C-alpha positions as semicolon CSV with decimal commas, in nm:
position;residue;x (nm);y (nm);z (nm)
1;M;0,000;0,000;0,000
2;S;0,135;0,338;-0,092
3;L;0,043;0,676;0,051
4;H;-0,225;0,697;-0,215
5;D;-0,412;0,386;-0,101
6;K;-0,659;0,437;0,180
7;P;-0,667;0,170;0,450
8;D;-1,008;0,050;0,563
9;L;-1,003;0,205;0,909
10;T;-1,347;0,062;0,988
11;Q;-1,174;-0,276;1,026
12;A;-0,878;-0,138;1,220
13;T;-0,982;-0,268;1,560
14;T;-1,182;-0,576;1,464
15;A;-0,970;-0,767;1,211
16;R;-0,797;-1,072;1,354
17;T;-0,648;-1,374;1,191
18;T;-0,618;-1,745;1,253
19;Y;-0,292;-1,925;1,324
20;G;-0,318;-2,111;0,992
21;R;-0,355;-1,790;0,799
22;A;-0,076;-1,625;0,999
23;V;0,177;-1,894;0,904
24;A;0,053;-1,944;0,546
25;G;0,265;-1,665;0,398
26;Y;0,236;-1,303;0,301
27;D;-0,117;-1,168;0,350
28;E;-0,200;-0,837;0,182
29;K;-0,527;-0,800;0,371
30;F;-0,348;-0,836;0,704
31;R;-0,085;-0,582;0,592
32;Q;-0,364;-0,335;0,519
33;H;-0,508;-0,408;0,863
34;L;-0,172;-0,332;1,023
35;V;-0,147;-0,001;0,834
36;G;-0,484;0,099;0,976
37;E;-0,382;-0,005;1,327
38;I;-0,056;0,191;1,306
39;I;-0,231;0,503;1,175
40;T;-0,489;0,475;1,453
41;A;-0,216;0,438;1,719
42;V;-0,025;0,741;1,588
43;A;-0,344;0,948;1,574
44;K;-0,438;0,854;1,932
45;A;-0,089;0,927;2,060
46;S;-0,091;1,263;1,881
47;M;-0,403;1,401;2,051
48;V;-0,301;1,673;2,294
49;T;-0,446;1,686;2,643
50;D;-0,524;2,057;2,669
51;A;-0,699;2,122;2,335
52;N;-0,915;1,937;2,086
53;I;-0,636;1,899;1,831
54;M;-0,398;1,641;1,697
55;A;-0,035;1,748;1,688
56;L;0,150;1,514;1,456
57;R;0,513;1,512;1,558
58;V;0,660;1,405;1,228
59;G;1,021;1,372;1,338
60;E;0,944;1,165;1,646
61;T;0,690;0,953;1,459
62;T;0,922;0,871;1,170
63;E;1,203;0,785;1,415
64;A;0,971;0,561;1,616
65;L;0,842;0,385;1,304
66;L;1,200;0,334;1,186
67;S;1,292;0,183;1,524
68;V;0,999;-0,058;1,497
69;L;1,091;-0,146;1,136
70;I;1,449;-0,222;1,239
71;S;1,340;-0,435;1,534
72;F;1,104;-0,640;1,316
73;A;1,367;-0,685;1,044
74;A;1,613;-0,798;1,311
75;M;1,374;-1,082;1,401
76;S;1,394;-1,227;1,051
77;P;1,660;-1,488;0,973
78;H;1,637;-1,368;0,612
79;F;1,859;-1,077;0,712
80;D;2,134;-1,303;0,848
81;T;2,266;-1,294;0,491
82;P;2,440;-0,957;0,437
83;S;2,337;-0,940;0,072
84;N;1,969;-0,979;0,168
85;L;1,999;-0,699;0,422
86;R;2,181;-0,474;0,175
87;E;1,925;-0,539;-0,101
88;F;1,636;-0,468;0,137
89;A;1,794;-0,143;0,259
90;E;1,870;-0,023;-0,095
91;T;1,520;-0,111;-0,219
92;L;1,366;0,060;0,084
93;A;1,573;0,375;0,026
94;R;1,468;0,393;-0,341
95;R;1,104;0,333;-0,256
96;F;1,112;0,592;0,022
97;R;1,258;0,863;-0,202
98;R;1,020;0,779;-0,488
99;E;0,702;0,760;-0,280
100;V;0,770;1,067;-0,063
101;G;0,867;1,268;-0,373
102;R;0,556;1,153;-0,555
103;A;0,329;1,228;-0,260
104;R;0,475;1,577;-0,216
105;A;0,449;1,649;-0,590
106;E;0,085;1,537;-0,595
107;G;-0,003;1,751;-0,293
108;F;-0,058;1,467;-0,044
109;C;-0,224;1,626;0,263
110;S;-0,149;1,972;0,125
111;D;-0,441;2,131;0,310
112;F;-0,323;1,984;0,637
113;I;0,040;2,075;0,576
114;H;-0,053;2,430;0,475
115;G;-0,255;2,471;0,797
116;A;0,032;2,341;1,009
117;R;0,272;2,583;0,850
118;K;0,043;2,872;0,937
119;G;0,031;2,805;1,308
120;G;0,290;2,546;1,397
121;T;0,640;2,430;1,335
122;A;0,557;2,092;1,189
């Protein structure tokens, strides 16, 4: 799922899986579920206590997500092979540059970003 795909957030807290499905291999539907869960968690954590607003802390959020990505990759024996780790990192870097550039060029969340620039430092 790219930035342009919208996760089904209505299923974010109800989707579960069976053990058989969990060990059967890559599951796109479950990946979409995880995206929704992560977005929901970030949104909840970003609500401030003294106003009815969400303050997305982009730097902290991207660092936290990167820490989680690294910890999950470290659990995979696939990355015991240096060439697999290198290929993953290089592919991730290319995808990151391409998708962020594309999203910015297409105005992804431009209304939100414009509003944040008016009154915040985000």
